[in-house]
Backbone as JSON, one array per atom type, in Angstrom:
{
  "sequence": "LIRLRPANGYHTYYLHLSTIAKRIRPGVRVSQGDVIGRVGASGVVTGPHLDYRLTKRGVFVDPLVEQRKLPPGDPMQQAA",
  "N": [[-4.2, 29.87, -5.99], [-6.55, 27.32, -6.14], [-9.86, 26.51, -6.6], [-12.22, 24.05, -6.12], [-15.38, 22.59, -6.93], [-16.77, 20.04, -5.71], [-19.28, 18.51, -4.93], [-22.59, 18.46, -3.45], [-22.73, 20.95, -2.05], [-20.15, 21.48, -1.18], [-16.89, 23.04, -1.31], [-13.55, 22.86, -2.28], [-10.34, 24.07, -1.46], [-7.13, 24.83, -2.64], [-4.09, 25.97, -1.78], [-0.95, 27.77, -1.89], [0.53, 26.65, -3.96], [3.17, 25.73, -6.19], [3.06, 25.67, -8.94], [0.39, 25.76, -11.33], [-1.48, 23.43, -13.15], [-1.38, 23.51, -16.72], [-3.78, 23.16, -18.15], [-5.75, 23.86, -16.41], [-8.35, 25.94, -15.88], [-10.89, 28.42, -15.2], [-13.98, 26.79, -14.85], [-13.23, 24.37, -16.0], [-13.59, 20.87, -16.08], [-12.59, 18.47, -13.72], [-11.25, 15.29, -12.7], [-11.01, 12.71, -10.18], [-7.69, 12.04, -9.36], [-6.56, 13.54, -11.4], [-3.94, 15.8, -12.18], [-3.75, 18.9, -10.76], [-2.11, 20.87, -9.92], [1.13, 21.7, -8.54], [2.73, 21.01, -5.47], [4.13, 23.53, -3.48], [6.18, 26.18, -2.16], [5.53, 29.12, -0.45], [6.14, 32.46, 0.54], [7.81, 32.9, 3.71], [8.92, 29.99, 4.62], [9.62, 26.68, 5.94], [9.69, 24.61, 4.19], [8.28, 22.89, 1.28], [4.72, 22.85, 1.1], [1.17, 22.23, 1.4], [-1.71, 24.17, 1.54], [-4.74, 23.3, 2.45], [-8.18, 23.68, 2.27], [-11.63, 23.47, 3.25], [-14.99, 24.09, 2.48], [-18.4, 24.0, 3.47], [-21.42, 24.63, 2.2], [-20.65, 27.33, 2.16], [-19.38, 27.78, 4.6], [-16.4, 27.44, 6.44], [-15.09, 24.28, 7.28], [-13.84, 21.53, 9.3], [-11.76, 19.45, 7.55], [-11.04, 16.8, 8.24], [-13.03, 15.93, 9.97], [-15.32, 16.17, 8.34], [-14.68, 14.38, 6.3], [-15.13, 11.88, 7.38], [-17.86, 11.69, 7.21], [-18.49, 11.34, 4.58], [-19.0, 9.26, 1.62], [-16.58, 6.74, 0.71], [-13.96, 7.54, -1.61], [-12.9, 6.49, -4.95], [-10.22, 4.12, -4.99], [-6.83, 5.15, -5.51], [-4.68, 4.38, -8.26], [-1.66, 2.51, -8.05], [1.55, 3.94, -8.56], [3.63, 3.14, -11.3]],
  "CA": [[-5.4, 29.3, -5.39], [-7.47, 26.56, -6.97], [-11.08, 26.16, -5.88], [-13.01, 23.04, -6.81], [-16.73, 22.41, -6.41], [-17.04, 18.63, -5.93], [-20.72, 18.19, -4.91], [-23.3, 18.57, -2.17], [-22.47, 22.2, -1.35], [-18.75, 21.59, -0.76], [-15.85, 23.63, -2.14], [-12.21, 22.59, -1.75], [-9.39, 25.12, -1.8], [-5.73, 24.4, -2.63], [-3.28, 27.18, -1.79], [0.51, 27.66, -1.74], [1.04, 25.8, -5.03], [4.27, 26.35, -6.94], [2.56, 25.82, -10.31], [-0.95, 25.26, -11.62], [-1.45, 22.71, -14.42], [-1.71, 24.4, -17.84], [-5.16, 23.02, -18.62], [-6.68, 24.29, -15.36], [-8.94, 27.26, -16.11], [-12.24, 28.45, -14.64], [-14.99, 26.0, -15.55], [-12.71, 23.08, -16.49], [-14.0, 19.71, -15.27], [-11.48, 17.6, -13.34], [-11.63, 14.02, -12.1], [-10.08, 12.22, -9.17], [-6.43, 11.58, -9.93], [-6.01, 14.55, -12.3], [-3.0, 16.75, -11.59], [-4.25, 20.27, -10.9], [-1.01, 21.76, -9.59], [2.27, 21.11, -7.82], [2.94, 21.56, -4.13], [5.28, 24.42, -3.48], [6.44, 26.96, -0.96], [5.33, 30.55, -0.66], [6.48, 33.22, 1.74], [8.93, 32.42, 4.51], [8.52, 28.68, 5.15], [10.75, 25.75, 6.07], [9.67, 23.65, 3.1], [7.05, 22.83, 0.49], [3.53, 22.41, 1.82], [-0.11, 22.53, 0.78], [-2.75, 24.71, 2.4], [-5.99, 22.71, 1.96], [-9.33, 24.14, 3.05], [-12.9, 22.91, 2.82], [-16.2, 24.76, 2.94], [-19.68, 23.33, 3.25], [-22.44, 25.68, 2.1], [-20.05, 28.63, 2.42], [-18.75, 27.86, 5.93], [-15.22, 26.59, 6.56], [-15.26, 23.14, 8.18], [-12.66, 20.69, 9.49], [-11.79, 18.39, 6.54], [-10.93, 15.47, 8.84], [-14.35, 15.58, 10.5], [-16.24, 16.02, 7.21], [-14.3, 13.19, 5.53], [-15.77, 10.71, 8.0], [-19.27, 11.7, 6.87], [-18.64, 11.15, 3.13], [-18.69, 7.92, 1.12], [-15.17, 6.67, 0.28], [-13.67, 7.73, -3.04], [-12.25, 5.36, -5.62], [-8.8, 4.03, -4.65], [-5.91, 5.6, -6.56], [-3.81, 3.33, -8.76], [-0.26, 2.64, -7.65], [2.47, 4.38, -9.61], [4.47, 2.03, -11.82]],
  "C": [[-6.18, 28.56, -6.45], [-8.66, 26.21, -6.1], [-11.87, 25.17, -6.73], [-14.37, 22.92, -6.14], [-17.12, 20.95, -6.65], [-18.53, 18.29, -5.99], [-21.3, 18.5, -3.55], [-22.98, 19.83, -1.38], [-21.06, 22.39, -0.84], [-17.94, 22.37, -1.78], [-14.52, 23.27, -1.48], [-11.27, 23.66, -2.28], [-7.97, 24.56, -1.65], [-4.88, 25.65, -2.81], [-1.8, 26.83, -1.62], [1.1, 26.69, -2.78], [2.18, 26.51, -5.75], [3.88, 26.56, -8.39], [1.13, 25.27, -10.38], [-0.88, 24.6, -13.0], [-1.98, 23.61, -15.54], [-3.17, 24.32, -18.26], [-6.2, 23.5, -17.6], [-7.08, 25.74, -15.6], [-10.32, 27.26, -15.46], [-13.22, 27.64, -15.5], [-14.53, 24.66, -16.07], [-13.13, 21.98, -15.53], [-12.76, 18.85, -14.98], [-12.04, 16.35, -12.68], [-10.61, 13.64, -11.05], [-8.84, 11.67, -9.87], [-5.81, 12.56, -10.92], [-5.03, 15.44, -11.54], [-3.54, 18.14, -11.84], [-3.16, 21.29, -10.6], [0.08, 20.99, -8.86], [2.43, 21.81, -6.48], [4.2, 22.4, -4.15], [5.46, 25.1, -2.14], [6.24, 28.42, -1.3], [5.63, 31.28, 0.64], [7.7, 32.64, 2.43], [8.49, 31.12, 5.19], [9.75, 27.79, 5.22], [10.77, 24.71, 4.96], [8.35, 23.66, 2.37], [5.88, 22.3, 1.34], [2.29, 22.8, 1.03], [-1.06, 23.08, 1.84], [-4.07, 24.25, 1.79], [-7.12, 23.17, 2.86], [-10.61, 23.58, 2.43], [-14.04, 23.75, 3.36], [-17.4, 23.9, 2.62], [-20.76, 24.41, 3.33], [-21.9, 27.03, 2.55], [-19.38, 28.8, 3.76], [-17.54, 26.93, 5.98], [-15.45, 25.52, 7.62], [-13.95, 22.37, 8.28], [-12.71, 19.53, 8.49], [-11.74, 16.98, 7.13], [-12.26, 15.01, 9.41], [-15.32, 15.32, 9.35], [-15.95, 14.75, 6.42], [-14.96, 11.94, 6.09], [-17.24, 10.59, 7.62], [-19.54, 11.36, 5.4], [-18.4, 9.71, 2.73], [-17.23, 7.89, 0.64], [-15.05, 6.91, -1.23], [-13.07, 6.47, -3.64], [-10.79, 5.33, -5.23], [-7.94, 4.52, -5.82], [-5.03, 4.43, -6.98], [-2.38, 3.6, -8.3], [0.57, 3.1, -8.84], [3.35, 3.22, -10.02], [5.92, 2.22, -11.47]]
}
């Protein structure tokens, strides 16, 4: 489990990772585009997947609905 605290009372949760990046520790600052872990498979599943959750002020919310309310992030650069 990796929990990030972006801003404005939100927390994002990333579960079912196969590995967590070595530099990721409690209190480490990350930026958009940083690798925090690798998608993996846990338990009895048909393939690798990511369990992504979002809370706003401590209450779980639908990320797709909340995303529409937020300003757009910076576009990611294309891989070479």
